[in-house]
C-alpha positions in Angstrom: 70.4 91.4 30.4 70.6 88.1 32.2 70.7 86.3 28.8 73.6 88.5 27.8 75.6 87.8 30.9 74.9 84.1 30.7 76.2 84.0 27.1 79.9 83.5 26.5 80.4 86.9 24.9 78.5 88.6 27.6 80.7 87.1 30.3 83.8 88.1 28.4 82.6 91.7 28.0 81.7 91.9 31.7 85.1 90.5 32.7 86.8 92.9 30.3 85.0 95.9 31.8 85.8 94.8 35.4 89.4 94.2 34.4 89.8 97.8 33.0 88.2 99.1 36.2 90.7 97.2 38.3 93.7 98.3 36.3 92.8 101.9 37.1 92.7 101.0 40.8 96.1 99.2 40.5 97.6 102.4 39.0 96.5 104.4 42.0 97.7 101.7 44.3 101.1 101.6 42.6 101.4 105.4 42.8 100.7 105.3 46.5 103.2 102.5 47.1 106.0 104.2 45.2 105.9 107.0 47.9 107.7 104.4 50.1 110.9 104.8 48.1 110.6 108.6 47.5 110.7 109.6 51.2 112.6 107.6 53.7 111.0 109.5 56.6 107.7 107.8 55.8 105.8 111.1 56.0 104.8 111.2 52.4 103.5 107.6 52.4 101.7 108.0 55.8 99.9 111.1 54.6 98.9 109.4 51.4 97.7 106.3 53.3 95.8 108.5 55.8 94.1 110.3 52.9 93.1 107.0 51.3 91.8 105.7 54.7 89.7 108.8 55.6 88.5 110.1 52.2 84.7 109.4 52.0 84.9 108.7 48.3 87.5 106.0 48.8 85.5 104.5 51.6 82.6 104.1 49.2 84.9 102.7 46.5 86.5 100.0 48.7 83.5 97.6 48.7 83.0 98.2 45.0 86.6 97.4 44.3 86.4 94.2 46.4 83.2 93.2 44.6 85.0 93.9 41.3 87.9 91.6 42.2 85.5 88.8 43.2 83.4 89.1 40.0 86.5 89.3 37.9 87.9 86.1 39.4 84.6 84.2 39.2 84.0 85.2 35.6 87.6 84.2 34.7 87.0 80.7 36.1 83.6 80.5 34.4 85.1 81.4 31.0 88.0 79.0 31.5 85.7 76.1 32.2 83.6 76.9 29.1 86.8 77.0 27.0 87.9 73.6 28.4 84.5 72.1 27.6 84.5 73.6 24.1 88.0 72.1 23.4 88.6 69.2 25.7 91.4 67.7 23.6 94.9 68.5 24.4 97.0 70.8 22.3 99.8 69.5 20.2 103.0 69.5 22.1 104.7 71.4 19.2 102.4 74.4 19.6 104.9 77.1 20.7 102.2 79.5 21.6 101.1 77.3 24.5 104.3 77.5 26.5 103.7 78.0 30.2 104.8 81.6 30.1 102.4 82.8 27.3 100.0 85.1 29.2 97.3 84.8 26.5 97.1 81.0 27.1 97.3 81.1 30.9 95.3 84.1 32.1 93.4 82.0 34.6 96.6 80.5 36.0 98.2 83.9 36.3 95.0 85.2 37.8 95.1 82.5 40.5 98.8 83.3 41.2 98.0 86.9 41.6 95.0 86.1 43.8 97.4 84.3 46.2 99.7 87.3 46.2 96.6 89.5 46.9 95.6 87.4 49.8 99.0 87.7 51.4 99.0 91.4 50.7 95.6 91.9 52.4 96.6 89.7 55.4 99.8 91.5 56.0 98.7 95.1 55.4 94.9 95.7 55.0 93.7 93.5 57.9 96.2 95.0 60.3 95.4 98.6 59.3 91.6 98.1 59.2 90.8 95.4 61.7 93.4 93.9 64.1 95.9 96.8 64.4 99.6 96.4 65.0 102.1 98.0 67.5 104.0 99.5 64.6 101.0 101.4 63.4 101.0 103.3 66.8 104.5 104.6 66.4 104.7 108.4 66.2 104.7 109.7 62.6 106.3 113.1 63.3 103.6 114.7 61.1 101.8 116.5 63.9 98.6 114.8 62.7 97.0 111.8 64.4 97.4 108.9 62.0 98.6 105.3 61.6 102.3 104.9 60.9 101.6 102.7 57.9 105.2 103.3 56.7 106.6 101.5 59.8 104.4 98.5 59.2 105.2 98.2 55.5 108.9 98.9 55.7 109.3 96.5 58.6 107.9 93.7 56.5 110.1 94.5 53.5 113.2 94.9 55.6 112.9 91.9 57.9 111.2 89.3 55.8 113.2 88.6 52.6 110.8 85.8 51.7 108.0 88.2 51.5 110.1 90.4 49.3 110.6 87.6 46.8 106.8 86.9 46.8 106.1 90.6 46.3 108.5 90.7 43.3 107.0 87.6 41.8 103.5 89.1 42.4 104.5 92.3 40.6 105.8 90.4 37.6 102.6 88.3 37.4 100.5 91.5 37.6 102.5 92.9 34.7 102.1 89.7 32.6 98.4 89.5 33.4 97.8 93.1 32.4 100.0 92.9 29.3 97.5 90.6 27.8 94.3 91.6 29.6 94.5 95.2 28.6 94.4 94.8 24.9 92.2 91.7 25.1 89.6 93.8 27.0 89.4 96.3 24.2 89.3 93.6 21.6 86.3 92.0 23.4 84.3 95.2 23.5 84.8 95.7 19.8 88.0 97.8 19.2 89.8 95.1 17.2 90.8 96.5 13.8 94.5 95.9 12.8 95.8 99.4 13.3 94.2 99.9 16.8 95.3 96.5 18.0 98.9 97.2 17.1 98.8 100.3 19.2 96.9 98.7 22.0 99.3 95.7 22.2 102.2 98.1 22.4 100.5 100.2 25.1 99.5 97.0 27.0 103.1 95.8 27.0 104.3 99.2 28.2 101.7 99.3 31.0 102.6 95.7 31.9 106.3 96.7 32.2 105.4 99.7 34.3 103.4 97.6 36.7 106.0 94.8 36.9 108.9 97.2 37.4 107.0 99.5 39.7 105.7 96.9 42.2 109.0 94.9 42.1 111.2 97.9 42.7 109.7 98.5 46.1 110.9 95.4 48.0 114.2 95.5 46.0 114.8 99.1 47.2 114.3 98.0 50.9 116.5 94.9 50.4 119.3 97.0 48.9 119.2 100.1 51.1 118.4 98.5 54.5 
């Protein structure tokens, strides 16, 4: 097993599996966040956030997800360094596939950008909800159940800090770009790479990437426009 993981193909397979696992988490996360724009009272989002915070299964999954993100980032860097060593010479300037926006050529760069977005997200939301607290969290929710007013914390940031809105929109777009390549690439790595399947997977990957990009970006845009 250790020989498999130390080999290039082993690391790629492991990174692909962790990537698919994290995509499923992001889908749940996006669904929860979209409750922000479906109910301006905040009750729907607060109840969903309360469920996620108190559900024992979710509590077990949190450290696993954190470990998955860390492993995915480390493996991505490892593979990138291997690729650089394998082909140290620069690409020809006329290679159009190597433009900065091509996700398949810049997965590590996109991953680093998303990591920065993730750190900001954790600092502004997760840390306050789980560790430090915030006066906004103590506001009454109107639900009749004792819970944090997560909606007040999140909506306040989106309404009063336009710079964060721009960062969030950029982060959502980067997540979409990252997934649009990573999704089909993961299946290719684990062996599902015949022509017919790859056409379908690339179409599905682009569709999923658009859903994530539009979904995450629509939240700050909603608050900017409405409030």
